[in-house]
N, C-alpha and C positions, 0 to 999 in steps of 0.2 A: 480435450479436457485441459491440457497444459496452457493453452491460450486463455481459457476462462480463468484459471488460477493466476496466471501472469497479469491479466487485466485487473483482477480483483486486488492483487497486491499493490500494483501501481496506483489504482484509484484510491485505495485506503491511505497509502503514503501521502498522496497529494491532498487528501481530505485532512489528514493530520497536519500537514504543512500549512494549510489554509487557516487552521484555528490556532496555530502555535505562536502567533504574533512575532514571526520572524526567527524563532528559536530552531525551526526545522526547515530545511530547504531540500527539495527533490528535483533532480534534473534527469530526464530520460532520453535515450536514443532508442533505436530499434532493438538493440541487444544489451544495453547497459543502463544501469540506474546509479546515480550518485546521490547519496543521502548524507546530509550534514545536520546533526542535531539529534535530540532525543526522540525515540519512537516508542509509542505505547505498544508493547509487544502483545499484551492480552487482546487489544482491539484487532491487531493485525492477524493473530492466530484465529480469532473468531471469524473474521472475514474469509480466511482461507478455508476453514471448516465449512462455512456456509456455502462457499463456491463449490466445494467438493460434494456437499450434500444436495446441491441444486437450489439453495436458497438465494435470497436477494443479495 
């Protein structure tokens, strides 16, 4: 379950970075994520809730 949540968080952060016009950058390694810029917390929370509930 934790791998699903981890992947959902990273995917959402990368999605937000793609649409941020450079305002947000996300770099990941196996166990670290570096985030620079604003993150839409509501969108991130919804993705985590969806991953826990088994949604897309």
